[in-house]
N, CA, C and O atoms as a GROMACS GRO file, in nm:
protein
  300
    1MET      N    1  12.413  11.190  10.595
    1MET     CA    2  12.384  11.089  10.694
    1MET      C    3  12.319  11.156  10.815
    1MET      O    4  12.364  11.261  10.859
    2PRO      N    5  12.213  11.095  10.869
    2PRO     CA    6  12.142  11.156  10.982
    2PRO      C    7  12.218  11.140  11.114
    2PRO      O    8  12.304  11.053  11.128
    3LEU      N    9  12.183  11.224  11.208
    3LEU     CA   10  12.242  11.223  11.340
    3LEU      C   11  12.139  11.165  11.437
    3LEU      O   12  12.027  11.214  11.445
    4TYR      N   13  12.177  11.061  11.510
    4TYR     CA   14  12.088  10.994  11.605
    4TYR      C   15  12.140  11.014  11.747
    4TYR      O   16  12.260  11.031  11.768
    5GLU      N   17  12.049  11.013  11.842
    5GLU     CA   18  12.085  11.028  11.982
    5GLU      C   19  12.065  10.894  12.052
    5GLU      O   20  11.960  10.831  12.039
    6TYR      N   21  12.165  10.851  12.126
    6TYR     CA   22  12.162  10.726  12.200
    6TYR      C   23  12.180  10.754  12.349
    6TYR      O   24  12.257  10.843  12.387
    7ARG      N   25  12.108  10.678  12.433
    7ARG     CA   26  12.118  10.691  12.579
    7ARG      C   27  12.176  10.562  12.636
    7ARG      O   28  12.136  10.452  12.596
    8CYS      N   29  12.270  10.576  12.729
    8CYS     CA   30  12.330  10.461  12.796
    8CYS      C   31  12.232  10.408  12.899
    8CYS      O   32  12.177  10.485  12.977
    9THR      N   33  12.210  10.277  12.901
    9THR     CA   34  12.118  10.218  12.998
    9THR      C   35  12.181  10.208  13.136
    9THR      O   36  12.109  10.193  13.235
   10ALA      N   37  12.312  10.217  13.145
   10ALA     CA   38  12.380  10.205  13.274
   10ALA      C   39  12.394  10.341  13.344
   10ALA      O   40  12.355  10.355  13.460
   11CYS      N   41  12.450  10.439  13.274
   11CYS     CA   42  12.476  10.569  13.339
   11CYS      C   43  12.383  10.681  13.294
   11CYS      O   44  12.380  10.787  13.356
   12GLY      N   45  12.307  10.660  13.185
   12GLY     CA   46  12.212  10.760  13.138
   12GLY      C   47  12.273  10.869  13.051
   12GLY      O   48  12.204  10.966  13.018
   13ALA      N   49  12.399  10.856  13.015
   13ALA     CA   50  12.465  10.957  12.932
   13ALA      C   51  12.408  10.956  12.790
   13ALA      O   52  12.376  10.850  12.737
   14LEU      N   53  12.396  11.074  12.731
   14LEU     CA   54  12.348  11.087  12.593
   14LEU      C   55  12.466  11.102  12.499
   14LEU      O   56  12.561  11.174  12.528
   15THR      N   57  12.458  11.033  12.385
   15THR     CA   58  12.565  11.037  12.285
   15THR      C   59  12.502  11.056  12.148
   15THR      O   60  12.406  10.989  12.113
   16ASP      N   61  12.557  11.149  12.070
   16ASP     CA   62  12.513  11.170  11.932
   16ASP      C   63  12.599  11.085  11.840
   16ASP      O   64  12.722  11.087  11.848
   17VAL      N   65  12.532  11.009  11.752
   17VAL     CA   66  12.603  10.920  11.659
   17VAL      C   67  12.549  10.946  11.519
   17VAL      O   68  12.428  10.949  11.499
   18ARG      N   69  12.637  10.964  11.423
   18ARG     CA   70  12.599  10.985  11.284
   18ARG      C   71  12.623  10.856  11.207
   18ARG      O   72  12.736  10.809  11.197
   19HIS      N   73  12.515  10.798  11.154
   19HIS     CA   74  12.527  10.677  11.072
   19HIS      C   75  12.411  10.671  10.973
   19HIS      O   76  12.317  10.749  10.984
   20GLY      N   77  12.418  10.579  10.878
   20GLY     CA   78  12.317  10.567  10.774
   20GLY      C   79  12.183  10.519  10.828
   20GLY      O   80  12.171  10.479  10.944
   21PHE      N   81  12.081  10.525  10.743
   21PHE     CA   82  11.946  10.486  10.782
   21PHE      C   83  11.938  10.338  10.819
   21PHE      O   84  11.872  10.303  10.917
   22ASP      N   85  12.002  10.254  10.744
   22ASP     CA   86  11.994  10.110  10.766
   22ASP      C   87  12.096  10.058  10.866
   22ASP      O   88  12.086   9.942  10.909
   23ALA      N   89  12.192  10.137  10.904
   23ALA     CA   90  12.297  10.092  10.996
   23ALA      C   91  12.246  10.091  11.140
   23ALA      O   92  12.158  10.169  11.176
   24THR      N   93  12.304  10.002  11.221
   24THR     CA   94  12.273   9.998  11.363
   24THR      C   95  12.400  10.028  11.440
   24THR      O   96  12.510   9.993  11.398
   25HIS      N   97  12.384  10.094  11.553
   25HIS     CA   98  12.499  10.131  11.636
   25HIS      C   99  12.516  10.026  11.745
   25HIS      O  100  12.425  10.006  11.825
   26THR      N  101  12.631   9.960  11.749
   26THR     CA  102  12.654   9.853  11.846
   26THR      C  103  12.768   9.883  11.942
   26THR      O  104  12.799   9.801  12.028
   27GLU      N  105  12.831   9.998  11.929
   27GLU     CA  106  12.942  10.032  12.018
   27GLU      C  107  12.890  10.064  12.158
   27GLU      O  108  12.779  10.115  12.173
   28PRO      N  109  12.970  10.035  12.262
   28PRO     CA  110  12.926  10.064  12.400
   28PRO      C  111  12.942  10.213  12.433
   28PRO      O  112  12.998  10.289  12.355
   29CYS      N  113  12.892  10.252  12.548
   29CYS     CA  114  12.901  10.389  12.597
   29CYS      C  115  13.048  10.426  12.616
   29CYS      O  116  13.128  10.346  12.665
   30GLU      N  117  13.082  10.550  12.577
   30GLU     CA  118  13.220  10.596  12.591
   30GLU      C  119  13.258  10.622  12.736
   30GLU      O  120  13.376  10.613  12.771
   31LYS      N  121  13.159  10.654  12.821
   31LYS     CA  122  13.189  10.690  12.960
   31LYS      C  123  13.200  10.568  13.052
   31LYS      O  124  13.292  10.559  13.133
   32CYS      N  125  13.106  10.472  13.037
   32CYS     CA  126  13.106  10.360  13.131
   32CYS      C  127  13.113  10.223  13.064
   32CYS      O  128  13.135  10.123  13.133
   33GLY      N  129  13.097  10.216  12.934
   33GLY     CA  130  13.102  10.088  12.864
   33GLY      C  131  12.970  10.015  12.860
   33GLY      O  132  12.964   9.901  12.814
   34GLY      N  133  12.862  10.078  12.909
   34GLY     CA  134  12.730  10.015  12.909
   34GLY      C  135  12.667  10.016  12.771
   34GLY      O  136  12.715  10.085  12.680
   35PRO      N  137  12.559   9.939  12.754
   35PRO     CA  138  12.492   9.934  12.624
   35PRO      C  139  12.413  10.062  12.595
   35PRO      O  140  12.359  10.125  12.686
   36LEU      N  141  12.407  10.098  12.468
   36LEU     CA  142  12.335  10.217  12.425
   36LEU      C  143  12.205  10.178  12.357
   36LEU      O  144  12.200  10.080  12.283
   37VAL      N  145  12.099  10.255  12.382
   37VAL     CA  146  11.970  10.236  12.314
   37VAL      C  147  11.933  10.368  12.249
   37VAL      O  148  11.970  10.475  12.297
   38ARG      N  149  11.861  10.358  12.141
   38ARG     CA  150  11.821  10.477  12.065
   38ARG      C  151  11.724  10.560  12.149
   38ARG      O  152  11.631  10.506  12.210
   39HIS      N  153  11.746  10.689  12.152
   39HIS     CA  154  11.664  10.782  12.230
   39HIS      C  155  11.584  10.868  12.133
   39HIS      O  156  11.641  10.932  12.044
   40PHE      N  157  11.451  10.870  12.150
   40PHE     CA  158  11.364  10.947  12.062
   40PHE      C  159  11.318  11.074  12.133
   40PHE      O  160  11.278  11.068  12.250
   41ASN      N  161  11.324  11.186  12.065
   41ASN     CA  162  11.280  11.315  12.118
   41ASN      C  163  11.153  11.359  12.049
   41ASN      O  164  11.127  11.324  11.934
   42ALA      N  165  11.074  11.436  12.121
   42ALA     CA  166  10.955  11.495  12.060
   42ALA      C  167  10.998  11.619  11.982
   42ALA      O  168  11.062  11.708  12.037
   43ASN      N  169  10.964  11.624  11.856
   43ASN     CA  170  10.999  11.737  11.772
   43ASN      C  171  10.890  11.841  11.776
   43ASN      O  172  10.772  11.809  11.789
   44GLY      N  173  10.930  11.964  11.765
   44GLY     CA  174  10.833  12.072  11.757
   44GLY      C  175  10.764  12.072  11.622
   44GLY      O  176  10.824  12.036  11.521
   45ILE      N  177  10.638  12.112  11.620
   45ILE     CA  178  10.561  12.116  11.496
   45ILE      C  179  10.544  12.262  11.456
   45ILE      O  180  10.502  12.344  11.537
   46VAL      N  181  10.575  12.292  11.332
   46VAL     CA  182  10.560  12.427  11.279
   46VAL      C  183  10.460  12.422  11.165
   46VAL      O  184  10.480  12.351  11.066
   47PHE      N  185  10.351  12.497  11.179
   47PHE     CA  186  10.250  12.503  11.074
   47PHE      C  187  10.278  12.625  10.988
   47PHE      O  188  10.277  12.738  11.036
   48LYS      N  189  10.304  12.602  10.860
   48LYS     CA  190  10.330  12.711  10.767
   48LYS      C  191  10.223  12.713  10.660
   48LYS      O  192  10.170  12.608  10.621
   49GLY      N  193  10.191  12.830  10.613
   49GLY     CA  194  10.090  12.843  10.510
   49GLY      C  195   9.958  12.893  10.566
   49GLY      O  196   9.951  12.935  10.682
   50THR      N  197   9.856  12.888  10.485
   50THR     CA  198   9.726  12.938  10.528
   50THR      C  199   9.638  12.822  10.573
   50THR      O  200   9.660  12.707  10.537
   51GLY      N  201   9.536  12.856  10.652
   51GLY     CA  202   9.439  12.758  10.695
   51GLY      C  203   9.462  12.701  10.833
   51GLY      O  204   9.385  12.616  10.877
   52PHE      N  205   9.566  12.745  10.905
   52PHE     CA  206   9.597  12.691  11.036
   52PHE      C  207   9.548  12.779  11.150
   52PHE      O  208   9.544  12.735  11.265
   53TYR      N  209   9.509  12.902  11.120
   53TYR     CA  210   9.467  12.994  11.224
   53TYR      C  211   9.322  13.033  11.201
   53TYR      O  212   9.272  13.024  11.089
   54ILE      N  213   9.254  13.077  11.306
   54ILE     CA  214   9.112  13.108  11.296
   54ILE      C  215   9.088  13.226  11.201
   54ILE      O  216   8.984  13.230  11.134
   55ASN      N  217   9.180  13.320  11.195
   55ASN     CA  218   9.158  13.433  11.106
   55ASN      C  219   9.179  13.396  10.959
   55ASN      O  220   9.144  13.476  10.872
   56ASP      N  221   9.234  13.280  10.929
   56ASP     CA  222   9.248  13.236  10.790
   56ASP      C  223   9.116  13.189  10.731
   56ASP      O  224   9.100  13.187  10.609
   57SER      N  225   9.021  13.150  10.816
   57SER     CA  226   8.896  13.095  10.765
   57SER      C  227   8.783  13.197  10.762
   57SER      O  228   8.672  13.164  10.720
   58ARG      N  229   8.808  13.318  10.806
   58ARG     CA  230   8.704  13.422  10.804
   58ARG      C  231   8.686  13.476  10.664
   58ARG      O  232   8.772  13.460  10.577
   59SER      N  233   8.574  13.542  10.643
   59SER     CA  234   8.548  13.596  10.511
   59SER      C  235   8.646  13.709  10.480
   59SER      O  236   8.694  13.778  10.570
   60SER      N  237   8.674  13.726  10.353
   60SER     CA  238   8.774  13.824  10.313
   60SER      C  239   8.716  13.963  10.287
   60SER      O  240   8.790  14.054  10.252
   61ASN      N  241   8.583  13.982  10.304
   61ASN     CA  242   8.525  14.113  10.276
   61ASN      C  243   8.550  14.212  10.388
   61ASN      O  244   8.528  14.332  10.369
   62GLY      N  245   8.595  14.168  10.504
   62GLY     CA  246   8.631  14.257  10.612
   62GLY      C  247   8.515  14.305  10.696
   62GLY      O  248   8.537  14.381  10.791
   63ALA      N  249   8.393  14.265  10.666
   63ALA     CA  250   8.276  14.312  10.741
   63ALA      C  251   8.275  14.258  10.883
   63ALA      O  252   8.227  14.325  10.974
   64GLU      N  253   8.326  14.141  10.903
   64GLU     CA  254   8.322  14.082  11.036
   64GLU      C  255   8.437  14.130  11.124
   64GLU      O  256   8.421  14.142  11.246
   65SER      N  257   8.551  14.159  11.066
   65SER     CA  258   8.668  14.188  11.146
   65SER      C  259   8.689  14.338  11.169
   65SER      O  260   8.742  14.376  11.274
   66ALA      N  261   8.651  14.424  11.076
   66ALA     CA  262   8.675  14.568  11.090
   66ALA      C  263   8.547  14.636  11.136
   66ALA      O  264   8.441  14.618  11.076
   67PRO      N  265   8.555  14.715  11.242
   67PRO     CA  266   8.435  14.788  11.287
   67PRO      C  267   8.399  14.899  11.187
   67PRO      O  268   8.485  14.954  11.119
   68SER      N  269   8.274  14.927  11.181
   68SER     CA  270   8.226  15.027  11.086
   68SER      C  271   8.258  15.166  11.138
   68SER      O  272   8.251  15.192  11.258
   69SER      N  273   8.295  15.257  11.048
   69SER     CA  274   8.324  15.394  11.088
   69SER      C  275   8.204  15.485  11.072
   69SER      O  276   8.214  15.605  11.095
   70GLU      N  277   8.089  15.430  11.033
   70GLU     CA  278   7.968  15.510  11.018
   70GLU      C  279   7.916  15.549  11.156
   70GLU      O  280   7.919  15.468  11.249
   71GLY      N  281   7.868  15.668  11.169
   71GLY     CA  282   7.811  15.716  11.294
   71GLY      C  283   7.914  15.769  11.390
   71GLY      O  284   7.878  15.811  11.500
   72ALA      N  285   8.038  15.768  11.353
   72ALA     CA  286   8.142  15.824  11.440
   72ALA      C  287   8.145  15.974  11.418
   72ALA      O  288   8.139  16.021  11.305
   73SER      N  289   8.154  16.049  11.525
   73SER     CA  290   8.156  16.194  11.513
   73SER      C  291   8.296  16.241  11.477
   73SER      O  292   8.395  16.184  11.522
   74ALA      N  293   8.303  16.344  11.397
   74ALA     CA  294   8.431  16.400  11.356
   74ALA      C  295   8.462  16.518  11.447
   74ALA      O  296   8.426  16.631  11.415
   75ALA      N  297   8.524  16.494  11.558
   75ALA     CA  298   8.550  16.600  11.656
   75ALA      C  299   8.658  16.684  11.617
   75ALA      O  300   8.693  16.778  11.689
   0.00000   0.00000   0.00000
């Protein structure tokens, strides 16, 4: 069962409630007895795999990314 976050409209307190997807939470706030509304948070986005970074789209022959060692003196 998922965990949802609810905010009290009266006092602003946050409460975590675990209930099913189709269930609705109708209980009042534990601190002041005010009504609770569902609070939505912005989730972080994680990009996994290839193709998300600029170096993933470069050619794989290495000519563009590695400098040439020709012409370097051997001191």
